[in-house]
C-alpha positions as CSV (number, residue, x, y, z in Angstrom):
1,M,-0.6,-41.6,-16.7
2,K,2.4,-42.4,-19.0
3,H,4.1,-40.0,-16.8
4,I,3.5,-42.2,-13.5
5,R,3.9,-45.2,-15.1
6,F,7.2,-44.1,-16.3
7,R,8.4,-43.0,-12.8
8,R,7.6,-46.4,-11.2
9,V,9.5,-48.1,-13.9
10,T,12.2,-46.1,-13.3
11,Y,12.4,-46.3,-9.7
12,I,12.2,-50.2,-9.7
13,M,14.8,-50.3,-12.1
14,A,16.8,-47.9,-9.8
15,A,16.0,-50.6,-6.8
16,V,17.3,-53.2,-8.6
17,F,20.6,-51.3,-9.6
18,L,21.0,-50.6,-6.2
19,N,20.6,-54.4,-5.1
20,V,22.7,-55.3,-7.7
21,S,25.5,-52.7,-7.0
22,V,25.3,-53.9,-3.4
23,A,25.4,-57.3,-4.1
24,A,28.5,-56.8,-6.2
25,A,30.1,-54.9,-4.0
26,E,29.8,-57.3,-1.2
27,E,31.4,-60.4,-3.4
28,E,34.2,-58.5,-3.2
29,I,34.0,-58.4,0.9
30,A,33.1,-62.3,1.5
31,R,33.6,-62.3,5.4
32,P,33.4,-60.2,8.1
33,E,37.1,-60.7,9.2
34,Q,38.0,-59.4,5.9
35,L,35.8,-56.8,6.2
36,V,37.9,-55.9,9.8
37,T,41.3,-56.2,8.1
38,L,40.4,-54.1,5.6
39,S,39.3,-51.1,7.5
40,Q,42.2,-50.9,9.5
41,A,43.9,-50.7,6.3
42,T,41.5,-47.7,5.0
43,L,41.6,-46.1,8.1
44,E,45.4,-46.1,7.9
45,H,44.7,-44.4,4.7
46,F,43.2,-41.6,6.1
47,V,45.6,-41.1,9.1
48,A,48.5,-40.9,6.9
49,D,46.3,-38.4,4.1
50,P,47.7,-34.9,4.2
51,N,44.4,-33.8,3.1
52,M,43.0,-35.3,6.2
53,T,44.4,-33.0,9.2
54,W,40.7,-32.1,9.9
55,F,39.7,-35.6,10.6
56,R,42.8,-36.7,12.1
57,N,42.4,-33.6,14.3
58,N,38.7,-34.6,15.2
59,V,38.7,-38.3,15.6
60,S,38.4,-38.1,19.6
61,S,35.4,-35.9,19.1
62,A,33.4,-38.1,17.6
63,K,30.8,-40.8,19.2
64,A,31.5,-43.4,16.7
65,I,33.1,-44.0,12.8
66,F,31.7,-46.1,10.3
67,I,34.7,-47.4,8.0
68,V,33.2,-48.8,4.2
69,P,36.3,-50.3,2.8
70,E,35.1,-50.3,-0.8
71,L,31.9,-48.7,-1.8
72,L,31.1,-49.4,-5.1
73,K,29.4,-46.5,-7.1
74,A,28.7,-47.1,-10.9
75,G,25.8,-46.0,-13.1
76,F,24.6,-44.4,-16.9
77,W,21.5,-42.7,-16.5
78,F,20.4,-43.7,-13.1
79,G,22.9,-45.3,-10.6
80,G,23.5,-46.5,-7.5
81,S,26.5,-47.5,-4.5
82,G,26.8,-50.2,-2.6
83,G,29.4,-51.7,-0.2
84,S,29.7,-53.5,3.7
85,G,31.4,-51.4,6.6
86,A,32.4,-51.8,10.3
87,L,30.8,-49.6,13.2
88,L,33.2,-48.4,16.4
89,A,32.1,-46.8,19.2
90,R,33.5,-44.9,21.6
91,D,32.5,-45.0,25.4
92,S,32.1,-41.5,26.6
93,K,33.8,-42.2,30.0
94,T,37.0,-44.2,29.1
95,G,37.2,-43.8,25.8
96,N,37.7,-47.0,24.5
97,W,36.6,-48.3,21.6
98,S,34.3,-50.9,20.8
99,Y,34.2,-54.3,18.6
100,P,32.6,-53.6,15.4
101,A,28.8,-53.8,14.5
102,F,28.6,-54.8,10.7
103,Y,26.3,-52.6,8.1
104,T,25.6,-52.3,4.5
105,M,25.4,-49.2,2.5
106,G,23.4,-48.3,-0.1
107,N,22.3,-45.4,-2.2
108,V,20.3,-45.0,-5.7
109,T,21.4,-41.7,-7.9
110,F,19.7,-39.9,-11.0
111,G,21.1,-38.0,-13.7
112,L,23.7,-38.6,-16.1
113,Q,26.6,-40.5,-14.5
114,I,29.0,-42.7,-17.0
115,G,31.4,-44.9,-15.6
116,A,32.5,-46.7,-12.2
117,E,34.2,-45.5,-9.0
118,L,35.7,-47.8,-6.0
119,S,35.8,-45.4,-3.1
120,E,36.7,-45.7,0.6
121,V,34.8,-43.6,2.8
122,V,34.7,-42.8,6.6
123,L,31.6,-41.3,8.4
124,M,32.0,-39.8,11.2
125,V,29.6,-39.9,13.8
126,M,29.6,-36.3,16.3
127,T,25.9,-36.0,17.7
128,E,24.3,-38.8,20.3
129,K,21.8,-38.3,17.4
130,G,23.9,-39.7,15.2
131,L,24.6,-42.5,17.4
132,D,21.0,-43.6,18.2
133,S,20.2,-43.6,14.8
134,M,23.1,-45.9,13.9
135,L,22.0,-48.4,16.4
136,S,18.7,-48.8,15.0
137,T,18.5,-51.4,12.4
138,S,18.4,-49.1,9.5
139,V,19.0,-45.6,9.2
140,N,18.5,-43.1,6.1
141,L,21.0,-40.3,6.0
142,G,19.3,-37.1,5.9
143,A,16.4,-38.2,7.0
144,D,17.1,-40.3,10.6
145,A,20.3,-38.1,10.9
146,S,21.7,-35.1,8.9
147,V,24.7,-35.7,6.8
148,A,27.5,-33.1,5.2
149,A,30.6,-33.8,3.6
150,G,33.7,-33.8,5.9
151,P,36.4,-30.8,6.0
152,V,39.0,-31.3,3.6
153,G,42.2,-29.4,3.2
154,A,44.5,-27.5,5.7
155,G,42.1,-24.6,7.4
156,A,39.0,-26.4,6.3
157,K,36.0,-26.1,9.2
158,A,33.1,-28.8,9.8
159,A,29.5,-28.0,8.6
160,T,26.9,-28.5,11.9
161,A,25.7,-32.1,11.3
162,D,25.3,-35.3,12.6
163,I,27.0,-37.4,10.8
164,L,30.5,-36.5,8.6
165,A,31.3,-37.9,5.5
166,F,35.0,-38.8,4.2
167,S,35.9,-40.3,1.3
168,R,39.1,-40.9,-0.9
169,S,38.5,-42.5,-4.3
170,K,39.9,-42.5,-7.8
171,G,37.9,-42.5,-11.5
172,I,35.1,-40.7,-13.3
173,F,32.9,-39.2,-10.8
174,A,34.3,-36.2,-9.1
175,G,32.6,-36.5,-5.4
176,L,30.2,-38.9,-3.5
177,T,27.1,-38.0,-2.3
178,V,26.2,-39.7,1.0
179,E,22.8,-38.2,1.4
180,G,19.7,-40.7,1.3
181,A,22.2,-43.2,1.5
182,A,20.2,-46.3,3.8
183,I,22.6,-48.3,6.5
184,V,21.3,-51.4,7.1
185,V,22.5,-53.9,10.3
186,R,24.2,-57.0,8.5
187,D,23.1,-59.6,11.6
188,K,24.1,-63.2,9.9
189,W,27.6,-61.1,10.3
190,N,27.5,-60.1,13.9
191,H,26.3,-63.6,14.5
192,A,29.1,-65.0,12.8
193,Y,31.9,-62.6,14.0
194,Y,30.5,-63.3,17.6
195,G,28.9,-66.8,17.6
196,K,25.8,-65.5,18.6
197,A,22.8,-63.4,17.4
198,V,23.6,-60.5,18.8
199,T,22.3,-56.4,18.3
200,P,24.5,-53.2,17.4
201,V,23.3,-52.0,21.2
202,D,24.6,-55.7,22.3
203,I,28.3,-54.9,20.4
204,L,28.4,-51.2,20.7
205,V,26.7,-49.9,24.4
206,R,26.4,-53.2,26.3
207,R,29.7,-54.5,25.0
208,S,28.7,-57.9,25.8
209,V,30.8,-59.6,22.8
210,S,34.7,-59.8,21.7
211,N,36.6,-60.9,18.6
212,E,40.2,-60.5,19.2
213,Q,40.7,-60.6,15.4
214,A,39.2,-57.2,15.7
215,D,41.9,-56.1,18.5
216,A,44.6,-54.2,16.0
217,L,41.5,-52.2,14.6
218,R,40.4,-50.7,17.7
219,S,43.9,-49.9,18.9
220,L,44.3,-48.1,15.5
221,V,41.2,-46.2,16.2
222,G,42.2,-45.7,19.6
223,K,46.0,-44.3,18.8
224,A,43.9,-42.6,15.7
225,A,41.6,-40.2,18.6
226,G,44.7,-39.9,20.8
227,G,43.5,-42.7,23.4
228,G,42.4,-46.0,24.1
């Protein structure tokens, strides 16, 4: 009985920690326009990174790309990560990239982990299943869509997964695990950015809205993918 109560308290505390982590990360990026600008800078960093050869060579094969400029990870015995991201999808016929849809990304982790870390994260959506999961209001990585670490370094090979995760960071944590992370649509940001209530399907598939502020980001993604 004591063990069950301890587990309940632990999970409650972890959930609170995750909410605090996400809120702290979101305070750093107050508006969707700021996220778009930072997403462009993050993608530039990834494209220029000599360790991201596989990433550069395979952006053109991705169904979509999810950019999180600032994912805050912190903890002691249990921890969490949180941040906001922009998702752009590729049209399978034209190769053109959509305008961004906005989401939050968060996770709870357990085990000894002391310190804090701010990471740039890019998720490369490689399959239709992965893209379909991202079009829903929320997705749990590893459950709704398989996820694996993206290959880094010369000669690296990718694991078979719906989504491949790449990260760049400095800090105490040696790596970033996104297995179990929840990605949830930011409806208010999507509404604010496009001037009306829209869903990810409206933005990414129907492409019924646009905002010229994201044209530079779309152009950069297209250039990285070797096309429009």
